[in-house]
Structure formats: structure tokens, C-alpha cells
C-alpha positions in Angstrom: 0.0 0.0 0.0 1.4 3.4 -0.9 1.4 6.3 1.5 -1.2 8.0 -0.7 -3.5 4.9 -0.4 -3.0 4.9 3.3 -3.8 8.6 3.6 -6.9 8.1 1.5 -8.0 5.1 3.6 -7.9 7.2 6.8 -9.5 10.2 5.3 -12.4 8.4 3.6 -13.4 6.2 6.6 -16.8 7.2 7.8 -19.4 6.0 10.3 -22.1 4.1 8.5 -25.3 3.3 10.4 -27.6 0.2 10.4 -30.2 2.0 8.2 -27.7 1.8 5.4 -26.9 -2.0 5.9 -28.3 -4.6 3.6 -28.6 -7.3 6.4 -26.2 -9.6 4.4 -23.9 -11.8 6.5 -20.2 -11.1 6.6 -17.9 -14.1 6.9 -16.8 -14.7 10.5 -13.2 -15.1 9.3 -13.3 -11.5 8.0 -14.5 -10.3 11.4 -11.7 -12.4 13.1 -9.1 -10.8 10.8 -10.4 -7.3 11.9 -10.1 -8.4 15.5 -6.5 -9.6 14.8 -5.8 -6.1 13.4 -7.1 -4.7 16.7 -4.8 -6.9 18.6 -1.8 -5.0 17.1 -2.8 -1.6 18.5 -0.2 0.2 20.7 -0.4 -0.9 24.3 1.9 0.4 27.1 3.7 -2.5 28.8 1.9 -4.9 26.5 -1.1 -5.1 28.7 -3.4 -5.6 25.7 -6.5 -4.4 27.6 -9.1 -4.8 24.9 -11.8 -7.3 25.4 -14.4 -8.1 22.7 -17.6 -10.1 22.5 -19.0 -10.8 19.1 -22.7 -11.0 18.5 -23.9 -12.5 15.2 -26.6 -14.8 13.9 -29.1 -15.5 16.8 -26.8 -13.6 19.1 -28.0 -10.4 17.5 -31.5 -11.2 18.8 -30.1 -11.7 22.2 -28.2 -8.4 22.1 -31.2 -6.5 20.8 -33.5 -8.0 23.5 -31.0 -7.2 26.2 -30.5 -3.5 25.2 -34.2 -2.9 24.7 -35.1 -4.4 28.0 -32.4 -2.4 29.7 -33.9 0.8 28.2 -37.4 -0.3 29.1 -36.6 -1.1 32.7 -34.7 2.2 33.2 -37.2 4.6 31.5 -40.6 3.1 31.1 -43.3 5.2 32.8 -41.1 8.3 32.7 -41.0 11.2 30.2 -37.6 9.9 29.0 -39.2 6.7 27.6 -39.7 7.0 23.8 -41.5 4.1 22.0 -39.6 5.0 18.8 -36.2 4.7 20.6 -37.3 1.4 22.2 -38.3 0.0 18.7 -35.0 1.2 17.3 -33.1 -0.6 20.0 -35.0 -3.8 19.2 -34.7 -3.6 15.4 -31.4 -1.9 14.5 -29.1 -4.7 15.7 -31.0 -7.1 13.4 -29.9 -5.1 10.3 -26.2 -5.7 11.3 -24.1 -8.6 10.3 -22.1 -8.4 13.6 -22.0 -6.3 16.7 -18.9 -6.3 18.9 -19.0 -5.1 22.5 -15.9 -3.1 23.4 -14.4 -3.7 26.8 -11.4 -2.4 28.7 -9.8 -5.0 31.0 -8.3 -3.4 34.1 -5.6 -5.3 35.9 -6.0 -4.2 39.5 -2.3 -4.8 40.1 -1.3 -2.5 37.2 0.5 0.7 37.9 -0.6 2.1 34.5 -3.1 5.0 34.7 -6.6 3.9 33.5 -6.5 6.5 30.7 -3.6 4.7 29.1 -5.6 1.5 29.0 -8.7 3.3 27.6 -6.5 4.9 24.9 -5.1 1.5 24.0 -8.6 0.1 23.5 -9.5 3.2 21.4 -6.5 2.5 19.2 -7.6 -1.1 18.8 -11.1 0.1 17.8 -9.6 2.5 15.2 -7.8 -0.5 13.7 -11.1 -2.3 13.4 -12.8 0.8 11.9 -10.1 1.1 9.3 -10.3 -2.6 8.6 -14.1 -2.3 8.1 -13.6 0.5 5.6 -10.7 -1.2 3.8 -13.1 -4.2 3.2 -15.8 -2.0 1.7 -18.1 -2.5 4.7 -19.9 -0.1 7.0 -19.5 0.3 10.7 -19.7 2.7 13.6 -18.7 2.9 17.2 -21.8 3.4 19.4 -21.7 4.4 23.0 -25.5 4.4 23.4 -28.1 1.8 23.9 -27.1 -0.2 27.0 -26.7 1.4 30.4 -23.1 1.3 31.6 -24.0 -0.4 34.8 -22.2 -3.0 36.9 -25.0 -5.5 36.0 -24.3 -5.1 32.3 -20.7 -6.3 32.7 -21.5 -10.0 33.0 -23.6 -10.0 29.9 -20.6 -8.7 27.9 -18.2 -11.1 29.6 -16.5 -8.3 31.6 -15.1 -8.4 35.1 -15.8 -6.1 38.1 -12.8 -3.9 37.4 -13.4 -3.8 33.6 -15.2 -1.0 31.7 -17.7 -1.2 28.9 -16.7 1.3 26.2 -19.4 0.8 23.6 -20.2 -1.3 20.6 -19.1 -1.7 17.0 -22.0 -2.1 14.6 -20.9 -3.8 11.4 -22.7 -4.5 8.1 -22.6 -4.7 4.4 -23.6 -1.3 3.0 -26.1 -0.6 0.3 -24.5 2.8 -0.6 -21.2 4.4 -0.2 -21.0 7.0 2.6 -20.9 10.7 1.8 -17.5 12.4 1.8 -17.0 14.4 5.0 -14.8 17.4 5.7 -12.7 18.5 8.5 -11.5 22.0 9.5 -7.8 22.7 8.9 -5.3 20.9 11.1 -3.5 24.3 11.3 -6.4 25.5 13.6 -5.6 22.7 16.1 -1.8 22.6 16.2 0.8 24.9 17.7 4.5 24.5 17.2 7.4 25.0 19.6 10.7 25.2 17.9 12.7 27.3 20.3 
């Protein structure tokens, strides 16, 4: 891959949402390759804190039911409960090929600051997002849906000291995402040369 191809890959990657997925199944081996790419993210002291649980096939039904029930139990009977959102939580996962929960494993004996472990997981997720785009698929990192409660951890195979950081929704897309723009990097950088 040339430097130009690499730059284009990064700049053209976009979040693509379930409404734009076909529902077609992606081969599990392709998902496994994306997870292997995640495994090569930078990680201080090689702690490799990322933990993933993959939902596919009938597992998508289980995930959808769990998040919809979580929302219903938390908000039903209040002004925050929206039937439209409840239905979206039930149905959007079923448009996906795979959903991957993103966890950060925290070693209680570690001397590393928690933020370093979170940053390592974010780098792993970026590797997956770039892999999704490189394979011509759609995906996005969602932090909504499930309440980030202690009780949710066991459903996502996380321990007491671990942290749930969201979910990757992945699917075959029915249209290419629109090109986005960014403001100039010059507005976000200062240089110190002396």
C-alpha cells in the first residue's frame, strides 16, 4: 500500500449506520481478521487491555432484546421513555451482520493510569474501523443503547474492574458513505521550535 493509499483510507473512513446496511452476513473469518488487526494496537507495557464479545446470527436477537429491556426497565413510565427509541433498540441490531462489544480489561495490580488503557482500546477500535472501511463495509462505534451499569458487565463477559466502552455495529452497506470534511489541522496545532 502506498502512502497515498494509506492517507486516502484514513480520510475516507466514515461512520455508516444500520439504516444503510443490507442485512447480508459477513464471513466470520473476516471479522476475526479485523479483531486480529485490533490486537496489534499500541499498548503500554503490552497489557493488551481490549476485550471483545462478538454477536452474530441468533446472538443479534439476544443483544437486541438485552438492550431494549435495559432501556425499558430504566425509563418506562417516565417522560424519558420513547417508544420510537425502544423499537430502534429492538430492530437496528438485526440489520447488522455483527455487533462487537468493546471492553477495557483493568488489571487491579497494574501501575498504569486507567486513561492509558482506555487509549489503547480506542486505538484497537480504530484498527477495526479502518479494517471495516478497507473491506468496503460499513460500521460505527456506538456508545448508546445499554446502560453502563455494573450489572451489564457480566452480559458482555467483563469483570468487576473492567469497563464497557461501547459497541461496534458492522454491516454490508447498500450505498457508499458521503464524503466528509474537517476543519484545517492548522487550527488545532501549535509548534514550539525554540
